[in-house]
N, C-alpha and C positions, 0 to 999 in steps of 0.2 A: 390303359391297363393298370390294375392295382399294383402299388409298390409293396411287394411282400417279400421278405427274406426269411427263409427257414433259419431257426435259431440254433446256434451251437453254444456261443457265449456272447452275450450282447448286453446293451444297456437300454434303458428307457429314459428319454429326456422329456420331462413334464414340468411346465411352469405351474407352480402351486403357491397359493397365498393364504390358504385356510387350513384348519386342522383336518377337515375332510373335504375332498374334492372329487367330483365325478370325472373320470378319465374316459369313459365310454358308456354306451348303452347296448343292450342286447334284447332284441325283440324276435318273436317267432311264433310258430304254430305247431301243434302236435295232433296226431290222430292215432287212436288205438283201435285195432280191429282184432277179432278172434272168434272162436267157436265155443259154445257151451252145449254139452250133450247130457241129456237126462237118461241115465242108465237104470232108473227105477221103473217098475211095472205100473206106475201110476203117474198122473199129471202133477207137476210141481209148479209152484209160483216162485220166481226169482225176483227178489226185491233189489232194486238198483239204488245205490246211495245218491243223494242229491249232490254231494261233493265228494271228490276223491281225496283221500288223505295221502300225502307223500311223506317220506322219511328223509330228513336232512342227514347227509353223510359227509363227514369231514375226512379229507384225504391226507396223506403224509405231506410234510412240508419241510422247509429248511430256512435258516436265517439268511441264505443267499438271495432270497426273493423279497420283493416288496408286496406284502399281503394286500389283497383286494377283498373288500366286503361287498355283498350284494344287497341292494334294497329293491323291493319288488317281489314278484311271486310268479308261480305257475298255477293257472286256474283251468278248470274244465267247464264245458258248456253242456249240461245234461239235456237241454232242450233240443240240441242238434240231433239226438237219436230219436227219431219219430216213433219207433216201435215200442218205446217205454210208455204205453198208453193205458195201462190197467192200474187201478187203485185197489189194494187189498189191505184192510186194517190200517188205512192211512199211509201205506207205503206204495210208491209207484214202481212198477215193474212189468213182468210179462209171464205168461204161462207157457210151459213146454210139455207137450204130450210125451208119453213114455217112449223111450228109445228113439228120440228125435234130437237132431242137432240144429241149433239156431245160431246164425251169424250175428254178431253184435258189433257195435262201434261206439266210440266216444271220442270227443275232440275238445281242444282248448287252446289257450295261448300262453306264451311266456313273455314276461316284460320285466326287465331288470335295468337298474343303473349300477354301474361298476364304480366303486369308490375306493380311494386310498386314504388311510387314516393319518399318515405321518405328515406333519407340517414340514415344508421345505421352502426355500427362498429362490425366487427367480427360476433359473434353469439349472438347478442342481442335478447331478447325475443320480439316478435311482433305478433300481430294477434288477432283473426283469420282473414285471408284475405277474402275480400268481393268484388265480382263483382256486382255492383249495376245498371247495364244497360242491356237491351235486345233490340232486333229489332222486330218490328211489321210489319207483312205483311197484308195489307188491301185489300181484294179481290175486294171491290167496287171501289177502286182507280185503281187497275190493270185492271179491266173491267168496266169502267164507262158506257159502253153501256147498262148495266143492267137497266138503267132508261128508255130505249127505247124499252120495250117489250122483253128484253132478261133476262131470269131467270138463276141465278146461284144456283147450288145445289150439295149436296154430295161431298164436297171438303174434301180432306185429305192431311195433311202435315206430311211427314215422315222425321225424322232427325236422323242421326247416326253419331257418332264422338268419339273422345277420348281426354282426357286431360293428358298431360305428364309433369311430374316434370322436371324442368331444372337441369342440372348437378351441378350448383352452389347452389342449394337448398337442404339442408339436409332433412328437413321435411316440408311439406306444409299442412296447414289446410285451407280448402276453402269452401266458399258458392258461388255457381254459378247458377244463374237462367237459365231456358231453354233459349238457345241463340237466337232462332227464334220462334216466336209465331204468330199464326193466330189470327187476331183481331176478337173478338166476337166468339171464338171457344166455343163449348158446351161440349166437352169431351176431356180428356187427358189420354192416356194410356202409361205407361212406358213399355219398352220392355227389358226383361232380358234373357240373354243366360244361358245355363245350369250351367256354373261356374261363372257367374257374381254375384257380391255382390250388393245388393240393396242400392244405395246411395241417393235415391230420398226422398224428403219430399213434401207433397202435396201443401203447402203454404209457399212461401218465406216470406210474411209478418208475419205470425204466428211464424215462426222460429226466425226471428229477434226479435220479441216481447218477446218470451220465453227466448231467450238468454240474453236479457237485464234485464229481471226480475230476472233471476237466478244470474247474475253477481251482481246485486244490493243487493240481499239477502246475498251473500257471502262476499261482501265488501261494506257495505252501506256508509262507510266514504269516499269512493272514488267517490261517485256519488252525483249529485245535485238532488233535489226532482223533478224538472220539467222533462218532457219527452223530450229526445233529438231526437226522431224520427220525421222526416219531411214527412207528407203525400203528396202523389202525386195523384191528383184526375183524374178520367176518364174525357177525354176532350169532351165527347159526351153529350152536354147539350141540352135539349129541353125546352118546355114551363114549363114542370114539372121538375124542376131541381133536379136531384138525384145525390148527391155527394157520390162517393164510391171510395175506394182505389183500384188502379190497382194491380193485384196480379197474380203470375204465380208459377208453381211448380219449385223446385230448387234441385240442387245436393249439398250434404253436406258430406265431407269426410276429413280424414287425412291420409296421405301416406308418407312413406319414400322409397317406391319401385321405381325402375327405369322403371318398366312396366307401360304403360298408364292405366288410368281409362277409360274404355269404357262406352259409354252411347248410348241409343236409345229411341226414343219416337215417338208417332203419335198423331196428333191433328185433330179434326173433326169440320167441319163447315157445317151448314144446313140452308136452307132458312127459315124453320119454326121457327128457333130460332132468326131470324133477321128481 
């Protein structure tokens, strides 16, 4: 069984000898499914991009954590969707008759190396390690035709993957936000196998805040009075400006096991919430 401890206040012990060292890898698979409805009284052609563009999102952080950088990327495989078989004006896509709903799908992989940038000696104490970025998939950017009588609905993003400790790391303590997120999703469900340990917390921001407050109570002499957290506000501003912190579920765990930490989740997007 994997050795996993839910984190309240902990340390990561990592043997490091270089300016940048890989402490773990994260690999996985994702699948996007949904419905596109043509509400126009005529047939329309929906062009599908060869590659999906994602938005990098930086989350709030604190000096209490050892920052982790990600090398690698999330990519999609347009060839996996066999119904994108029509070419119009050099664009690959599909036709939708009037008042017709078509189910679509897209899938791809994620492949990351998790690196720490700070040089340390031997088995110095450092941590916990924090990944403070995620990638956002915006359906309205992938399908801008929604503005022309095309409705998007019932989308679901399924992500499955694993995080594996590097051989040169004795113990790692990690906070990792959900690596791929549907913009404006209305529901998140974690998926646990029969023998999986639940490493999820519902709010990345709440966990960072709780950790900081607990660290301050235990060692007040080591902290300044002002809050070191830097808010990142939602970038969707209208005439009624509503400032809110972007937040996502996150994985929190400590492990010394060579076996990977498996994770899986599903996110839902619906037109009635957007």
